[in-house]
N, CA, C and O of each residue as an XYZ file, in Angstrom:
336
protein
N       0.813     -1.178      0.000
C       0.000      0.000      0.000
C       0.870      1.261      0.000
O       0.552      2.243     -0.671
N       1.964      1.222      0.755
C       2.849      2.390      0.822
C       3.424      2.735     -0.545
O       3.466      3.901     -0.938
N       3.865      1.712     -1.261
C       4.475      1.982     -2.567
C       3.444      2.491     -3.567
O       3.767      3.330     -4.407
N       2.212      2.000     -3.494
C       1.158      2.475     -4.391
C       0.821      3.936     -4.112
O       0.597      4.710     -5.043
N       0.782      4.314     -2.847
C       0.510      5.717     -2.509
C       1.655      6.628     -2.921
O       1.428      7.780     -3.292
N       2.878      6.127     -2.860
C       4.037      6.937     -3.237
C       4.105      7.171     -4.736
O       4.623      8.199     -5.173
N       3.590      6.235     -5.537
C       3.667      6.328     -7.001
C       2.557      7.233     -7.507
O       1.405      6.812     -7.611
N       2.898      8.469     -7.821
C       1.924      9.483     -8.237
C       1.757      9.492     -9.756
O       2.089     10.466    -10.432
N       1.237      8.387    -10.267
C       0.974      8.224    -11.692
C       0.044      7.034    -11.873
O      -0.262      6.326    -10.914
N      -0.401      6.818    -13.099
C      -1.111      5.594    -13.473
C      -0.240      4.840    -14.461
O       0.303      5.427    -15.397
N      -0.108      3.515    -14.247
C       0.741      2.686    -15.109
C       0.189      1.275    -15.072
O       0.185      0.637    -14.019
N      -0.278      0.784    -16.207
C      -0.793     -0.581    -16.265
C      -1.936     -0.796    -15.289
O      -2.903     -0.036    -15.284
N      -1.830     -1.821    -14.469
C      -2.881     -2.125    -13.502
C      -2.874     -1.159    -12.323
O      -3.829     -1.131    -11.547
N      -1.820     -0.372    -12.177
C      -1.767      0.644    -11.121
C      -2.395      1.922    -11.677
O      -1.714      2.714    -12.328
N      -3.663      2.121    -11.427
C      -4.378      3.288    -11.952
C      -4.888      4.134    -10.800
O      -5.501      3.622     -9.863
N      -4.630      5.433    -10.873
C      -5.084      6.364     -9.842
C      -5.912      7.452    -10.499
O      -5.490      8.051    -11.488
N      -7.082      7.706     -9.952
C      -7.937      8.768    -10.494
C      -7.321     10.141    -10.264
O      -7.528     11.047    -11.071
N      -6.567     10.316     -9.178
C      -5.945     11.615     -8.892
C      -4.682     11.856     -9.711
O      -4.217     12.992     -9.802
N      -4.124     10.819    -10.302
C      -2.967     10.921    -11.207
C      -3.248     10.018    -12.413
O      -2.740      8.898    -12.462
N      -4.044     10.474    -13.384
C      -4.497      9.608    -14.469
C      -3.449      9.297    -15.540
O      -3.659      8.400    -16.357
N      -2.334     10.013    -15.552
C      -1.359      9.839    -16.633
C      -0.117      9.095    -16.175
O       0.261      9.129    -15.004
N       0.500      8.430    -17.124
C       1.791      7.785    -16.909
C       2.862      8.866    -16.877
O       2.770      9.846    -17.617
N       3.877      8.702    -16.033
C       4.933      9.702    -15.898
C       6.291      9.003    -15.894
O       6.846      8.723    -14.831
N       6.820      8.725    -17.075
C       8.101      8.034    -17.179
C       9.253      8.860    -16.626
O      10.217      8.296    -16.108
N       9.174     10.180    -16.724
C      10.272     11.022    -16.238
C      10.507     10.800    -14.741
O      11.651     10.786    -14.287
N       9.442     10.629    -13.986
C       9.578     10.456    -12.542
C       9.484      9.006    -12.086
O      10.054      8.650    -11.055
N       8.766      8.152    -12.842
C       8.419      6.842    -12.316
C       8.808      5.652    -13.184
O       8.272      4.563    -12.977
N       9.697      5.804    -14.126
C      10.186      4.645    -14.868
C      11.284      4.000    -14.027
O      12.471      4.097    -14.339
N      10.848      3.334    -12.942
C      11.755      2.681    -12.008
C      10.980      1.630    -11.227
O       9.754      1.684    -11.135
N      11.711      0.675    -10.667
C      11.118     -0.367     -9.840
C      11.092      0.118     -8.398
O      12.036      0.758     -7.937
N      10.025     -0.182     -7.697
C       9.911      0.161     -6.285
C      10.312     -1.039     -5.434
O       9.865     -2.161     -5.672
N      11.150     -0.790     -4.453
C      11.565     -1.809     -3.493
C      11.051     -1.385     -2.119
O      11.088     -0.199     -1.793
N      10.576     -2.323     -1.313
C      10.034     -1.989      0.000
C      10.576     -2.943      1.047
O      10.706     -4.143      0.806
N      10.887     -2.399      2.207
C      11.316     -3.172      3.360
C      10.401     -2.830      4.522
O      10.052     -1.668      4.729
N      10.013     -3.851      5.278
C       9.178     -3.649      6.459
C      10.002     -4.031      7.682
O      10.483     -5.159      7.794
N      10.159     -3.075      8.600
C      10.919     -3.310      9.831
C      10.070     -4.097     10.828
O       8.862     -4.249     10.646
N      10.704     -4.585     11.864
C      10.005     -5.359     12.893
C       8.878     -4.557     13.535
O       7.868     -5.125     13.951
N       9.047     -3.238     13.616
C       8.005     -2.402     14.223
C       6.918     -2.004     13.223
O       6.008     -1.251     13.569
N       7.005     -2.506     11.974
C       5.998     -2.219     10.956
C       6.302     -1.017     10.085
O       5.566     -0.736      9.139
N       7.374     -0.302     10.391
C       7.747      0.849      9.569
C       8.177      0.374      8.185
O       8.873     -0.633      8.055
N       7.758      1.105      7.152
C       8.060      0.739      5.769
C       9.066      1.723      5.195
O       8.903      2.938      5.305
N      10.111      1.176      4.578
C      11.103      2.000      3.880
C      11.034      1.671      2.403
O      11.072      0.502      2.021
N      10.931      2.704      1.562
C      10.890      2.520      0.112
C      12.206      2.971     -0.503
O      12.839      3.918     -0.035
N      12.596      2.284     -1.543
C      13.743      2.692     -2.346
C      13.418      2.288     -3.775
O      12.383      1.671     -4.027
N      14.286      2.628     -4.701
C      14.003      2.403     -6.114
C      15.242      1.894     -6.826
O      16.367      2.140     -6.390
N      15.027      1.179     -7.930
C      16.129      0.780     -8.799
C      15.703      1.041    -10.238
O      14.509      1.027    -10.538
N      16.650      1.276    -11.123
C      16.303      1.631    -12.506
C      15.702      0.467    -13.283
O      15.945     -0.700    -12.974
N      14.923      0.803    -14.284
C      14.390     -0.169    -15.228
C      15.369     -0.256    -16.391
O      15.762      0.770    -16.946
N      15.763     -1.453    -16.760
C      16.657     -1.647    -17.903
C      15.793     -1.834    -19.150
O      14.996     -2.769    -19.223
N      15.951     -0.954    -20.115
C      15.116     -0.962    -21.312
C      15.728     -1.743    -22.464
O      15.144     -1.818    -23.545
N      16.885     -2.315    -22.244
C      17.516     -3.110    -23.295
C      17.655     -4.556    -22.808
O      17.685     -4.821    -21.606
N      17.739     -5.466    -23.749
C      17.933     -6.867    -23.399
C      19.409     -7.118    -23.102
O      20.259     -6.278    -23.394
N      19.703     -8.262    -22.528
C      21.081     -8.584    -22.172
C      21.873     -9.174    -23.319
O      23.081     -9.377    -23.196
N      21.212     -9.453    -24.439
C      21.908     -9.981    -25.612
C      21.210     -9.484    -26.870
O      20.129     -8.900    -26.806
N      21.836     -9.721    -27.997
C      21.236     -9.342    -29.275
C      20.290    -10.425    -29.803
O      19.727    -10.279    -30.888
N      20.117    -11.499    -29.048
C      19.252    -12.600    -29.470
C      17.767    -12.253    -29.382
O      16.941    -12.897    -30.028
N      17.425    -11.240    -28.586
C      16.034    -10.863    -28.359
C      15.874     -9.379    -28.665
O      16.723     -8.567    -28.297
N      14.785     -9.031    -29.338
C      14.523     -7.635    -29.693
C      14.021     -6.868    -28.470
O      13.250     -7.398    -27.670
N      14.462     -5.621    -28.333
C      13.968     -4.754    -27.263
C      12.497     -4.435    -27.488
O      12.036     -4.363    -28.627
N      11.763     -4.245    -26.393
C      10.367     -3.824    -26.463
C      10.331     -2.327    -26.246
O      10.891     -1.845    -25.262
N       9.692     -1.569    -27.132
C       9.658     -0.113    -26.970
C       8.885      0.276    -25.714
O       7.950     -0.417    -25.312
N       9.278      1.378    -25.103
C       8.605      1.846    -23.884
C       7.756      3.076    -24.182
O       7.851      4.088    -23.488
N       6.933      2.983    -25.207
C       6.108      4.116    -25.602
C       4.794      4.191    -24.843
O       3.940      5.012    -25.179
N       4.614      3.367    -23.843
C       3.452      3.449    -22.982
C       2.154      3.103    -23.664
O       2.093      2.177    -24.473
N       1.104      3.855    -23.335
C      -0.246      3.548    -23.811
C      -0.379      3.487    -25.326
O      -1.211      2.734    -25.834
N       0.413      4.252    -26.056
C       0.300      4.238    -27.511
C       0.615      2.860    -28.076
O      -0.016      2.426    -29.039
N       1.587      2.168    -27.484
C       1.920      0.824    -27.933
C       0.724     -0.092    -27.734
O       0.394     -0.886    -28.614
N       0.072      0.017    -26.575
C      -1.091     -0.832    -26.294
C      -2.259     -0.497    -27.219
O      -2.920     -1.396    -27.738
N      -2.511      0.788    -27.425
C      -3.605      1.179    -28.317
C      -3.360      0.665    -29.732
O      -4.282      0.172    -30.381
N      -2.134      0.778    -30.207
C      -1.799      0.314    -31.550
C      -1.927     -1.201    -31.669
O      -2.117     -1.726    -32.766
N      -1.824     -1.902    -30.544
C      -1.980     -3.357    -30.541
C      -3.441     -3.764    -30.376
O      -3.753     -4.954    -30.335
N      -4.341     -2.779    -30.279
C      -5.764     -3.087    -30.180
C      -6.346     -2.989    -28.784
O      -7.534     -3.254    -28.599
N      -5.545     -2.615    -27.795
C      -6.048     -2.448    -26.434
C      -6.461     -0.991    -26.258
O      -5.602     -0.119    -26.126
N      -7.756     -0.719    -26.253
C      -8.228      0.660    -26.204
C      -8.317      1.206    -24.791
O      -8.039      2.385    -24.577
N      -8.696      0.388    -23.823
C      -8.858      0.865    -22.457
C      -7.697      0.366    -21.617
O      -7.839     -0.615    -20.887
N      -6.547      1.028    -21.708
C      -5.345      0.568    -21.028
C      -5.357      0.867    -19.546
O      -4.476      0.389    -18.831
N      -6.327      1.647    -19.040
C      -6.377      1.952    -17.616
C      -7.294      1.021    -16.838
O      -7.456      1.195    -15.630
N      -7.894      0.041    -17.492
C      -8.835     -0.831    -16.784
C      -8.112     -1.642    -15.718
O      -6.912     -1.892    -15.827
N      -8.831     -2.044    -14.706
C      -8.259     -2.818    -13.600
C      -8.386     -4.301    -13.899
O      -9.475     -4.776    -14.221
N      -7.321     -5.019    -13.801
C      -7.373     -6.474    -13.885
C      -7.083     -7.034    -15.263
O      -6.235     -7.917    -15.392
N      -7.755     -6.554    -16.295
C      -7.508     -7.076    -17.632
C      -7.720     -5.972    -18.641
O      -8.308     -4.938    -18.325
N      -7.245     -6.185    -19.847
C      -7.376     -5.170    -20.896
C      -8.553     -5.484    -21.778
O      -8.821     -6.645    -22.088
N      -9.264     -4.436    -22.186
C     -10.422     -4.603    -23.073
C      -9.976     -4.469    -24.516
O      -9.184     -3.584    -24.838
N     -10.475     -5.338    -25.392
C     -10.175     -5.229    -26.817
C     -11.249     -4.409    -27.490
O     -11.193     -4.192    -28.700
């Protein structure tokens, strides 16, 4: 819950009405969370690698919703599954 509240954007299944847009400039990163014995939560982040580790596999573009729309997914903000 802490990491979802900290992420002030909508991305895939993580959709927020108060932040309806994807924000790669601020949030193209993985969230890491640690919970202490007293229940305190510490968040940190690590970068997303946009390239593959070899030339054997093609990179997937990170163009966000446009990629999904072009693939036929019109409602990319839906919860749980994508509508065709």
